[in-house]
N, C-alpha and C positions, 0 to 999 in steps of 0.2 A: 147865324153863328150858333144859335144852339141846335138846329137840326145837324148842322154840321160836327158836332161832337157826339149827339146821339148816334146818326150814323156812323162815326169812327169808332164808337163803341160796339156797334153791334156789328162789325166788322170783324174787328176785333177777336169778340169772343165767339164769333162763327168760326174764325180761324185756330181759337185755343182749342175746341169743340173737336174741330175738324182734326185738331193735330194731336187729343188724348189719345184714341185708339194705339196709336204706333208708340206715344211714350210709356203708357200703360204695358205693354204686351216687351218690355224691354227691360231687363232686370240684373242683377248679380247673381251668380251662381260660385260654385265650387266642384272642383273636382280631384281627384289624386292623379301627380305626376310624378312617378321616380320617385314613391314613399313621402312626397309630403301636399299636403294641401294647397292648391294654387287658383286662382280666382278666374271669371269666368264674363264675359258681357254677355249677357241669354236674349238672342235675338232671336224671329221666327224665320228664320233662313233654310226653307226646305231646298236642296238640290238632291233630290233622290236618284240613285244610282251615281252620283256624281263625287264622293266623299275618296279623300286619299289617308288621311291620318288617320290611322287604328283608336275607335275610342270602344272602351268594353262598356257594356250595361251589365251589373248582376241583379238577375231576375229573382233570386231566394235567396238573399243573401244575409247577414246578420244586420243588428239596427246599426245604423250610421254610416254605411255603404256609401260611399260615393262613386258618379261615373268615373272611367280609370284611363287616363290620356295615355299613347303610347309616345307621343312625342310633344311636345311645347317650344318655345322662345331658345334656341340657344340650346338645342338639345338634336342638332340633325336634322332631317328632312321634314322639318315641319313648315304647313303649307297653309299657316293663317287660321288653324283649325277647319278647316275643311273635314270635317267628320265622315271616313267609313264606320258605320254603325255596326257594333257585335255583340250580341246577347250573350250572357255567361252564365250557364244555371247550373248551381251543385246537383252531382246526380245526385239518385235515390238513394238513402243509407250515408249518406256524406255528410256527417255534420260541416255549415259555413262558418266559415273564416272572414275577416276583414283581407279584402285583397285592396293593394294599394297601388300598385305597378304595373307593367304592362310583364316584365318578367317574373312575375306572382303568379299574373294570370296564366301565363304558357306553361311553366311550372307544375300549378294545378291540374294543366290538361295533360300535361306527359305523364302525370301520376293517376290520368283517369280518374280524377274528383270531379273534374266540372266536362259541360256540353261547350263550345262555343258556337254559336249560328250566327252566319252574316244576313244582316238583314238591310240590304243596297235601299231598299226602299226608305228607310225610314235614316240615311243620309241628311247630314245640315251642317252649316255653317256656324260658326261659335266661338272667335278669340278667346284665349289662355292672355289674360289681362297682365297677372301679376305671376310671378314666380315665389 
C-alpha cells in the first residue's frame, strides 16, 4: 500500500512539473482598445503571416505605452485576437505622445508623425478577455 501511495505521489509530481512550463507561459496583459485599457490572456501562440486583427506596437513611445488593438469583442470584425502585428515608430524629430486607439495611430501616420510597418512574422493569437 505504501508503495502505491509513493508511486501515485511521484506520478502526480511529474504531471505537475510537466505542466509547469505551460502554466508559466500564460499570463495576463493589457492593451489599449478605443482609448480604454482592456485585459488580455497572454499565451505564446505564434501564427506567422496568419494575423487578421490589426495590433499596433509602438517602438519608441512614451512611458506606459501599451499595445493598441484595432478591434475587440463587440467592435465589429474581431476574430478572437488573431493579431496582425504592425510596428509604429515616431519619426525623427517628433516628440512621442501616448497613442490609445487605432484611429490615433492612423491620424499620427496621416500627419507624418509616425511610420507604420507590417511585421507578419510576429503575428500571434491572444484573446481580449475584458473590455
